[in-house]
C-alpha positions as CSV (number, residue, x, y, z in Angstrom):
1,M,67.4,64.1,151.0
2,I,70.8,65.6,149.8
3,V,71.6,62.3,148.0
4,V,68.4,62.5,146.1
5,L,69.0,66.1,145.0
6,Q,72.6,65.3,144.0
7,T,71.4,62.3,142.0
8,Q,68.8,64.4,140.3
9,Y,71.3,67.1,139.5
10,F,73.7,64.7,137.9
11,L,71.0,63.0,136.0
12,Y,69.8,66.3,134.5
13,L,73.4,67.2,133.8
14,A,74.0,63.9,131.9
15,L,70.8,64.3,130.0
16,G,71.8,67.9,129.1
17,L,75.2,66.8,127.9
18,V,73.6,64.0,125.7
19,A,71.2,66.5,124.3
20,L,74.1,69.0,123.6
21,G,75.9,66.2,121.8
22,I,73.0,65.6,119.5
23,E,72.5,69.3,118.9
24,V,76.2,69.7,118.0
25,W,76.0,66.7,115.7
26,A,73.0,68.2,113.8
27,F,74.7,71.6,113.5
28,T,78.0,70.3,112.2
29,D,76.3,68.0,109.7
30,C,74.2,71.0,108.5
31,V,77.4,73.1,108.1
32,R,79.0,70.3,106.0
33,R,76.2,70.0,103.5
34,P,76.2,72.1,100.3
35,K,73.4,74.7,99.9
36,T,72.2,73.1,96.7
37,S,71.5,69.8,98.4
38,F,68.8,71.4,100.5
39,E,67.1,72.8,97.5
40,A,67.3,69.6,95.5
41,A,65.7,67.6,98.4
42,F,62.9,70.2,98.6
43,K,63.7,71.0,102.2
44,R,63.9,74.5,103.7
45,T,67.0,76.5,102.9
46,K,70.4,75.8,104.5
47,G,70.3,79.2,106.3
48,F,67.0,78.1,108.0
49,W,68.5,74.9,109.2
50,L,71.7,76.5,110.3
51,A,69.8,79.1,112.3
52,L,67.6,76.4,113.9
53,T,70.4,73.9,114.7
54,G,72.7,76.8,115.8
55,G,70.0,78.1,118.1
56,A,69.6,74.6,119.5
57,V,73.4,74.4,120.2
58,F,73.2,77.8,121.9
59,I,70.3,76.7,124.1
60,G,72.0,73.4,124.8
61,L,75.2,75.2,125.9
62,L,73.3,77.5,128.2
63,S,71.3,74.6,129.7
64,A,74.2,72.1,130.1
65,L,76.7,74.6,131.5
66,G,74.2,76.7,133.5
67,R,73.3,76.0,137.1
68,G,69.5,75.7,136.4
69,G,68.1,72.3,137.4
70,G,65.7,70.4,135.3
71,F,64.6,70.5,131.7
72,N,62.7,73.5,130.6
73,I,60.6,74.1,127.4
74,F,63.5,75.7,125.6
75,Q,65.7,72.6,126.0
76,I,62.9,70.4,124.8
77,V,62.3,72.5,121.7
78,A,66.0,72.6,121.0
79,I,66.4,68.8,121.1
80,I,63.3,68.3,119.0
81,A,64.7,70.7,116.3
82,A,68.0,68.8,116.2
83,C,66.2,65.4,116.1
84,V,63.9,66.6,113.3
85,Y,67.0,67.7,111.3
86,L,68.8,64.3,111.9
87,A,65.7,62.2,111.3
88,D,64.1,64.0,108.3
89,V,66.4,66.5,106.6
90,K,69.8,64.7,106.9
91,P,68.7,61.5,105.1
92,A,67.0,63.5,102.3
93,V,69.9,65.9,101.8
94,S,72.4,63.0,101.9
95,Q,70.7,61.3,99.0
96,T,71.3,64.4,96.8
97,S,74.8,65.0,95.6
98,G,74.4,68.8,95.4
99,R,76.1,68.8,92.0
100,G,74.8,68.8,88.5
101,G,75.7,66.3,85.8
102,S,75.5,62.6,85.7
103,A,76.1,60.7,88.8
104,G,75.7,57.0,89.5
105,P,74.6,55.5,92.8
106,Y,78.2,55.4,94.1
107,G,79.4,58.8,92.8
108,P,80.1,60.5,89.5
109,W,80.6,58.4,86.4
């Protein structure tokens, strides 16, 4: 029985660390993007996404480093928020340069 509980604990720890990595990736990408890119892509503001992904990182840190076992609803919401940013917002914001002027497909002319 102890082996099963230890295996379950390490499995949840591994899943929590993977989720934390995804959340940190989303947050650092959001920090790097210019504010004007979010407006040009017609997504919510940069502050909104910084708060959402930052909250996800905070919840991920508490979950991964805490002693609680299992996934709870906060962890699921945090990883979904980070995945929505990476799957929807990041590609749209990446396509906009965030600068005015004429720019070609590979950068400014």
